[in-house]
PDB file with one MODEL, atoms N, CA, C and O in Angstrom:
MODEL        1
ATOM      1  N   MET A   1       0.843  -1.156   0.000  1.00  0.00           N
ATOM      2  CA  MET A   1       0.000   0.000   0.000  1.00  0.00           C
ATOM      3  C   MET A   1       0.901   1.235   0.000  1.00  0.00           C
ATOM      4  O   MET A   1       1.889   1.288   0.732  1.00  0.00           O
ATOM      5  N   PHE A   2       0.561   2.211  -0.812  1.00  0.00           N
ATOM      6  CA  PHE A   2       1.304   3.469  -0.867  1.00  0.00           C
ATOM      7  C   PHE A   2       0.356   4.605  -0.509  1.00  0.00           C
ATOM      8  O   PHE A   2      -0.688   4.770  -1.141  1.00  0.00           O
ATOM      9  N   LEU A   3       0.716   5.386   0.502  1.00  0.00           N
ATOM     10  CA  LEU A   3      -0.048   6.554   0.913  1.00  0.00           C
ATOM     11  C   LEU A   3       0.808   7.788   0.656  1.00  0.00           C
ATOM     12  O   LEU A   3       1.729   8.065   1.424  1.00  0.00           O
ATOM     13  N   PRO A   4       0.523   8.535  -0.410  1.00  0.00           N
ATOM     14  CA  PRO A   4       1.362   9.693  -0.721  1.00  0.00           C
ATOM     15  C   PRO A   4       1.207  10.805   0.312  1.00  0.00           C
ATOM     16  O   PRO A   4       0.098  11.137   0.729  1.00  0.00           O
ATOM     17  N   GLN A   5       2.327  11.363   0.710  1.00  0.00           N
ATOM     18  CA  GLN A   5       2.331  12.545   1.576  1.00  0.00           C
ATOM     19  C   GLN A   5       2.285  13.797   0.716  1.00  0.00           C
ATOM     20  O   GLN A   5       1.698  14.809   1.100  1.00  0.00           O
ATOM     21  N   TRP A   6       2.911  13.717  -0.449  1.00  0.00           N
ATOM     22  CA  TRP A   6       2.872  14.824  -1.400  1.00  0.00           C
ATOM     23  C   TRP A   6       2.873  14.240  -2.812  1.00  0.00           C
ATOM     24  O   TRP A   6       3.368  13.135  -3.035  1.00  0.00           O
ATOM     25  N   VAL A   7       2.320  14.981  -3.752  1.00  0.00           N
ATOM     26  CA  VAL A   7       2.268  14.578  -5.155  1.00  0.00           C
ATOM     27  C   VAL A   7       2.774  15.743  -5.985  1.00  0.00           C
ATOM     28  O   VAL A   7       2.288  16.867  -5.857  1.00  0.00           O
ATOM     29  N   GLY A   8       3.759  15.467  -6.842  1.00  0.00           N
ATOM     30  CA  GLY A   8       4.305  16.496  -7.715  1.00  0.00           C
ATOM     31  C   GLY A   8       3.484  16.625  -8.984  1.00  0.00           C
ATOM     32  O   GLY A   8       2.690  15.744  -9.317  1.00  0.00           O
ATOM     33  N   VAL A   9       3.679  17.720  -9.680  1.00  0.00           N
ATOM     34  CA  VAL A   9       2.981  17.956 -10.941  1.00  0.00           C
ATOM     35  C   VAL A   9       4.029  18.065 -12.031  1.00  0.00           C
ATOM     36  O   VAL A   9       4.906  18.918 -11.898  1.00  0.00           O
ATOM     37  N   PRO A  10       4.016  17.297 -13.070  1.00  0.00           N
ATOM     38  CA  PRO A  10       2.956  16.403 -13.491  1.00  0.00           C
ATOM     39  C   PRO A  10       3.103  14.977 -12.966  1.00  0.00           C
ATOM     40  O   PRO A  10       2.190  14.172 -13.154  1.00  0.00           O
ATOM     41  N   ASP A  11       4.190  14.642 -12.329  1.00  0.00           N
ATOM     42  CA  ASP A  11       4.340  13.282 -11.810  1.00  0.00           C
ATOM     43  C   ASP A  11       5.237  13.275 -10.576  1.00  0.00           C
ATOM     44  O   ASP A  11       5.685  14.326 -10.119  1.00  0.00           O
ATOM     45  N   ASP A  12       5.489  12.113 -10.054  1.00  0.00           N
ATOM     46  CA  ASP A  12       6.285  11.838  -8.861  1.00  0.00           C
ATOM     47  C   ASP A  12       5.448  12.037  -7.594  1.00  0.00           C
ATOM     48  O   ASP A  12       4.442  12.747  -7.587  1.00  0.00           O
ATOM     49  N   ALA A  13       5.894  11.395  -6.551  1.00  0.00           N
ATOM     50  CA  ALA A  13       5.237  11.496  -5.250  1.00  0.00           C
ATOM     51  C   ALA A  13       6.202  10.971  -4.205  1.00  0.00           C
ATOM     52  O   ALA A  13       7.214  10.358  -4.544  1.00  0.00           O
ATOM     53  N   GLY A  14       5.906  11.201  -2.969  1.00  0.00           N
ATOM     54  CA  GLY A  14       6.671  10.671  -1.852  1.00  0.00           C
ATOM     55  C   GLY A  14       5.718  10.407  -0.714  1.00  0.00           C
ATOM     56  O   GLY A  14       4.699  11.083  -0.572  1.00  0.00           O
ATOM     57  N   GLY A  15       6.052   9.424   0.095  1.00  0.00           N
ATOM     58  CA  GLY A  15       5.163   9.154   1.212  1.00  0.00           C
ATOM     59  C   GLY A  15       5.428   7.820   1.863  1.00  0.00           C
ATOM     60  O   GLY A  15       6.561   7.341   1.908  1.00  0.00           O
ATOM     61  N   TYR A  16       4.367   7.232   2.366  1.00  0.00           N
ATOM     62  CA  TYR A  16       4.450   6.056   3.225  1.00  0.00           C
ATOM     63  C   TYR A  16       4.054   4.793   2.467  1.00  0.00           C
ATOM     64  O   TYR A  16       3.075   4.772   1.721  1.00  0.00           O
ATOM     65  N   VAL A  17       4.845   3.742   2.680  1.00  0.00           N
ATOM     66  CA  VAL A  17       4.594   2.436   2.073  1.00  0.00           C
ATOM     67  C   VAL A  17       4.427   1.434   3.200  1.00  0.00           C
ATOM     68  O   VAL A  17       5.211   1.412   4.149  1.00  0.00           O
ATOM     69  N   TYR A  18       3.391   0.599   3.087  1.00  0.00           N
ATOM     70  CA  TYR A  18       3.201  -0.473   4.068  1.00  0.00           C
ATOM     71  C   TYR A  18       3.388  -1.813   3.385  1.00  0.00           C
ATOM     72  O   TYR A  18       2.802  -2.074   2.334  1.00  0.00           O
ATOM     73  N   LEU A  19       4.212  -2.664   3.993  1.00  0.00           N
ATOM     74  CA  LEU A  19       4.433  -4.034   3.520  1.00  0.00           C
ATOM     75  C   LEU A  19       4.278  -4.960   4.711  1.00  0.00           C
ATOM     76  O   LEU A  19       4.802  -4.676   5.788  1.00  0.00           O
ATOM     77  N   ASP A  20       3.566  -6.066   4.533  1.00  0.00           N
ATOM     78  CA  ASP A  20       3.392  -6.998   5.645  1.00  0.00           C
ATOM     79  C   ASP A  20       4.469  -8.076   5.678  1.00  0.00           C
ATOM     80  O   ASP A  20       4.301  -9.111   6.322  1.00  0.00           O
ATOM     81  N   ALA A  21       5.576  -7.828   4.980  1.00  0.00           N
ATOM     82  CA  ALA A  21       6.726  -8.737   4.961  1.00  0.00           C
ATOM     83  C   ALA A  21       7.991  -7.908   4.795  1.00  0.00           C
ATOM     84  O   ALA A  21       7.924  -6.725   4.460  1.00  0.00           O
ATOM     85  N   THR A  22       9.126  -8.518   5.026  1.00  0.00           N
ATOM     86  CA  THR A  22      10.400  -7.837   4.807  1.00  0.00           C
ATOM     87  C   THR A  22      10.611  -7.676   3.304  1.00  0.00           C
ATOM     88  O   THR A  22      10.576  -8.665   2.572  1.00  0.00           O
ATOM     89  N   PRO A  23      10.830  -6.441   2.827  1.00  0.00           N
ATOM     90  CA  PRO A  23      10.982  -6.253   1.380  1.00  0.00           C
ATOM     91  C   PRO A  23      12.315  -6.791   0.869  1.00  0.00           C
ATOM     92  O   PRO A  23      13.345  -6.691   1.537  1.00  0.00           O
ATOM     93  N   ARG A  24      12.268  -7.360  -0.327  1.00  0.00           N
ATOM     94  CA  ARG A  24      13.508  -7.773  -0.991  1.00  0.00           C
ATOM     95  C   ARG A  24      14.286  -6.519  -1.368  1.00  0.00           C
ATOM     96  O   ARG A  24      13.675  -5.485  -1.639  1.00  0.00           O
ATOM     97  N   PRO A  25      15.619  -6.577  -1.393  1.00  0.00           N
ATOM     98  CA  PRO A  25      16.416  -5.399  -1.747  1.00  0.00           C
ATOM     99  C   PRO A  25      16.123  -4.857  -3.147  1.00  0.00           C
ATOM    100  O   PRO A  25      16.335  -3.672  -3.405  1.00  0.00           O
ATOM    101  N   ASP A  26      15.636  -5.712  -4.054  1.00  0.00           N
ATOM    102  CA  ASP A  26      15.369  -5.271  -5.430  1.00  0.00           C
ATOM    103  C   ASP A  26      13.905  -4.866  -5.651  1.00  0.00           C
ATOM    104  O   ASP A  26      13.509  -4.622  -6.791  1.00  0.00           O
ATOM    105  N   LEU A  27      13.097  -4.790  -4.593  1.00  0.00           N
ATOM    106  CA  LEU A  27      11.690  -4.427  -4.737  1.00  0.00           C
ATOM    107  C   LEU A  27      11.552  -2.956  -5.106  1.00  0.00           C
ATOM    108  O   LEU A  27      11.991  -2.075  -4.366  1.00  0.00           O
ATOM    109  N   LEU A  28      10.935  -2.699  -6.261  1.00  0.00           N
ATOM    110  CA  LEU A  28      10.680  -1.334  -6.736  1.00  0.00           C
ATOM    111  C   LEU A  28       9.198  -1.031  -6.584  1.00  0.00           C
ATOM    112  O   LEU A  28       8.352  -1.899  -6.800  1.00  0.00           O
ATOM    113  N   ILE A  29       8.893   0.197  -6.215  1.00  0.00           N
ATOM    114  CA  ILE A  29       7.512   0.661  -6.215  1.00  0.00           C
ATOM    115  C   ILE A  29       7.423   1.867  -7.135  1.00  0.00           C
ATOM    116  O   ILE A  29       8.418   2.551  -7.376  1.00  0.00           O
ATOM    117  N   ASP A  30       6.231   2.123  -7.645  1.00  0.00           N
ATOM    118  CA  ASP A  30       5.999   3.232  -8.559  1.00  0.00           C
ATOM    119  C   ASP A  30       5.447   4.413  -7.766  1.00  0.00           C
ATOM    120  O   ASP A  30       4.333   4.350  -7.246  1.00  0.00           O
ATOM    121  N   LEU A  31       6.223   5.482  -7.676  1.00  0.00           N
ATOM    122  CA  LEU A  31       5.791   6.694  -6.989  1.00  0.00           C
ATOM    123  C   LEU A  31       5.172   7.648  -7.998  1.00  0.00           C
ATOM    124  O   LEU A  31       5.642   8.772  -8.178  1.00  0.00           O
ATOM    125  N   PHE A  32       4.123   7.191  -8.647  1.00  0.00           N
ATOM    126  CA  PHE A  32       3.401   7.967  -9.663  1.00  0.00           C
ATOM    127  C   PHE A  32       4.332   8.438 -10.776  1.00  0.00           C
ATOM    128  O   PHE A  32       4.307   9.604 -11.170  1.00  0.00           O
ATOM    129  N   GLY A  33       5.147   7.524 -11.274  1.00  0.00           N
ATOM    130  CA  GLY A  33       6.010   7.830 -12.407  1.00  0.00           C
ATOM    131  C   GLY A  33       7.486   7.681 -12.116  1.00  0.00           C
ATOM    132  O   GLY A  33       8.278   7.561 -13.050  1.00  0.00           O
ATOM    133  N   GLU A  34       7.881   7.683 -10.875  1.00  0.00           N
ATOM    134  CA  GLU A  34       9.285   7.557 -10.489  1.00  0.00           C
ATOM    135  C   GLU A  34       9.463   6.268  -9.684  1.00  0.00           C
ATOM    136  O   GLU A  34       8.928   6.159  -8.580  1.00  0.00           O
ATOM    137  N   PRO A  35      10.212   5.280 -10.221  1.00  0.00           N
ATOM    138  CA  PRO A  35      10.437   4.063  -9.450  1.00  0.00           C
ATOM    139  C   PRO A  35      11.388   4.323  -8.283  1.00  0.00           C
ATOM    140  O   PRO A  35      12.293   5.152  -8.386  1.00  0.00           O
ATOM    141  N   ALA A  36      11.180   3.615  -7.180  1.00  0.00           N
ATOM    142  CA  ALA A  36      12.037   3.754  -5.998  1.00  0.00           C
ATOM    143  C   ALA A  36      12.162   2.405  -5.302  1.00  0.00           C
ATOM    144  O   ALA A  36      11.235   1.595  -5.322  1.00  0.00           O
ATOM    145  N   ARG A  37      13.307   2.177  -4.695  1.00  0.00           N
ATOM    146  CA  ARG A  37      13.520   0.956  -3.905  1.00  0.00           C
ATOM    147  C   ARG A  37      13.056   1.220  -2.474  1.00  0.00           C
ATOM    148  O   ARG A  37      13.469   2.190  -1.839  1.00  0.00           O
ATOM    149  N   VAL A  38      12.201   0.345  -1.988  1.00  0.00           N
ATOM    150  CA  VAL A  38      11.668   0.495  -0.634  1.00  0.00           C
ATOM    151  C   VAL A  38      12.794   0.463   0.399  1.00  0.00           C
ATOM    152  O   VAL A  38      12.794   1.259   1.338  1.00  0.00           O
ATOM    153  N   THR A  39      13.749  -0.445   0.234  1.00  0.00           N
ATOM    154  CA  THR A  39      14.799  -0.623   1.235  1.00  0.00           C
ATOM    155  C   THR A  39      15.756   0.560   1.324  1.00  0.00           C
ATOM    156  O   THR A  39      16.533   0.643   2.275  1.00  0.00           O
ATOM    157  N   LEU A  40      15.718   1.485   0.349  1.00  0.00           N
ATOM    158  CA  LEU A  40      16.549   2.681   0.437  1.00  0.00           C
ATOM    159  C   LEU A  40      15.817   3.810   1.160  1.00  0.00           C
ATOM    160  O   LEU A  40      16.399   4.856   1.446  1.00  0.00           O
ATOM    161  N   GLY A  41      14.543   3.588   1.448  1.00  0.00           N
ATOM    162  CA  GLY A  41      13.772   4.553   2.220  1.00  0.00           C
ATOM    163  C   GLY A  41      14.055   4.408   3.707  1.00  0.00           C
ATOM    164  O   GLY A  41      14.924   3.633   4.110  1.00  0.00           O
ATOM    165  N   GLN A  42      13.334   5.141   4.504  1.00  0.00           N
ATOM    166  CA  GLN A  42      13.514   5.104   5.957  1.00  0.00           C
ATOM    167  C   GLN A  42      12.508   4.132   6.559  1.00  0.00           C
ATOM    168  O   GLN A  42      11.300   4.298   6.393  1.00  0.00           O
ATOM    169  N   HIS A  43      13.015   3.109   7.263  1.00  0.00           N
ATOM    170  CA  HIS A  43      12.138   2.132   7.916  1.00  0.00           C
ATOM    171  C   HIS A  43      11.570   2.764   9.183  1.00  0.00           C
ATOM    172  O   HIS A  43      12.318   3.214  10.052  1.00  0.00           O
ATOM    173  N   LEU A  44      10.241   2.794   9.281  1.00  0.00           N
ATOM    174  CA  LEU A  44       9.573   3.422  10.419  1.00  0.00           C
ATOM    175  C   LEU A  44       9.098   2.407  11.456  1.00  0.00           C
ATOM    176  O   LEU A  44       8.663   2.791  12.541  1.00  0.00           O
ATOM    177  N   GLY A  45       9.177   1.123  11.133  1.00  0.00           N
ATOM    178  CA  GLY A  45       8.741   0.073  12.046  1.00  0.00           C
ATOM    179  C   GLY A  45       7.321  -0.368  11.737  1.00  0.00           C
ATOM    180  O   GLY A  45       6.559   0.359  11.100  1.00  0.00           O
ATOM    181  N   GLY A  46       6.973  -1.561  12.192  1.00  0.00           N
ATOM    182  CA  GLY A  46       5.628  -2.084  12.016  1.00  0.00           C
ATOM    183  C   GLY A  46       5.218  -2.290  10.573  1.00  0.00           C
ATOM    184  O   GLY A  46       4.024  -2.287  10.273  1.00  0.00           O
ATOM    185  N   GLY A  47       6.180  -2.471   9.661  1.00  0.00           N
ATOM    186  CA  GLY A  47       5.886  -2.672   8.244  1.00  0.00           C
ATOM    187  C   GLY A  47       5.823  -1.385   7.433  1.00  0.00           C
ATOM    188  O   GLY A  47       5.613  -1.441   6.221  1.00  0.00           O
ATOM    189  N   TRP A  48       5.999  -0.221   8.069  1.00  0.00           N
ATOM    190  CA  TRP A  48       5.906   1.076   7.374  1.00  0.00           C
ATOM    191  C   TRP A  48       7.285   1.594   6.984  1.00  0.00           C
ATOM    192  O   TRP A  48       8.255   1.447   7.727  1.00  0.00           O
ATOM    193  N   TRP A  49       7.349   2.203   5.802  1.00  0.00           N
ATOM    194  CA  TRP A  49       8.561   2.822   5.257  1.00  0.00           C
ATOM    195  C   TRP A  49       8.210   4.193   4.733  1.00  0.00           C
ATOM    196  O   TRP A  49       7.098   4.403   4.250  1.00  0.00           O
ATOM    197  N   TYR A  50       9.142   5.139   4.819  1.00  0.00           N
ATOM    198  CA  TYR A  50       8.987   6.455   4.196  1.00  0.00           C
ATOM    199  C   TYR A  50       9.895   6.479   2.992  1.00  0.00           C
ATOM    200  O   TYR A  50      11.110   6.325   3.125  1.00  0.00           O
ATOM    201  N   VAL A  51       9.318   6.672   1.807  1.00  0.00           N
ATOM    202  CA  VAL A  51      10.055   6.559   0.560  1.00  0.00           C
ATOM    203  C   VAL A  51       9.876   7.824  -0.272  1.00  0.00           C
ATOM    204  O   VAL A  51       8.774   8.359  -0.396  1.00  0.00           O
ATOM    205  N   LEU A  52      10.988   8.288  -0.840  1.00  0.00           N
ATOM    206  CA  LEU A  52      11.001   9.476  -1.691  1.00  0.00           C
ATOM    207  C   LEU A  52      11.563   9.117  -3.063  1.00  0.00           C
ATOM    208  O   LEU A  52      12.301   8.139  -3.185  1.00  0.00           O
ATOM    209  N   PRO A  53      11.226   9.898  -4.110  1.00  0.00           N
ATOM    210  CA  PRO A  53      11.852   9.670  -5.403  1.00  0.00           C
ATOM    211  C   PRO A  53      13.376   9.757  -5.264  1.00  0.00           C
ATOM    212  O   PRO A  53      13.896  10.580  -4.511  1.00  0.00           O
ATOM    213  N   GLY A  54      14.065   8.915  -5.987  1.00  0.00           N
ATOM    214  CA  GLY A  54      15.516   8.896  -5.921  1.00  0.00           C
ATOM    215  C   GLY A  54      16.033   7.822  -4.985  1.00  0.00           C
ATOM    216  O   GLY A  54      17.228   7.527  -4.983  1.00  0.00           O
ATOM    217  N   ASN A  55      15.146   7.229  -4.183  1.00  0.00           N
ATOM    218  CA  ASN A  55      15.569   6.113  -3.315  1.00  0.00           C
ATOM    219  C   ASN A  55      15.782   4.902  -4.171  1.00  0.00           C
ATOM    220  O   ASN A  55      16.141   3.841  -3.660  1.00  0.00           O
TER     221      ASN A  55
ENDMDL
END
């Protein structure tokens, strides 16, 4: 699940990702046009990550 904290115009976003398992290092998510690796984001605990474009 991806919950955007902000959305850029015309694309990109950043925000919170929830995973109910440990993400693989190669797992990419689509931040409304910009792919990002979950594991390069900030782990917040309880399955939540904060991910920004460029991660």
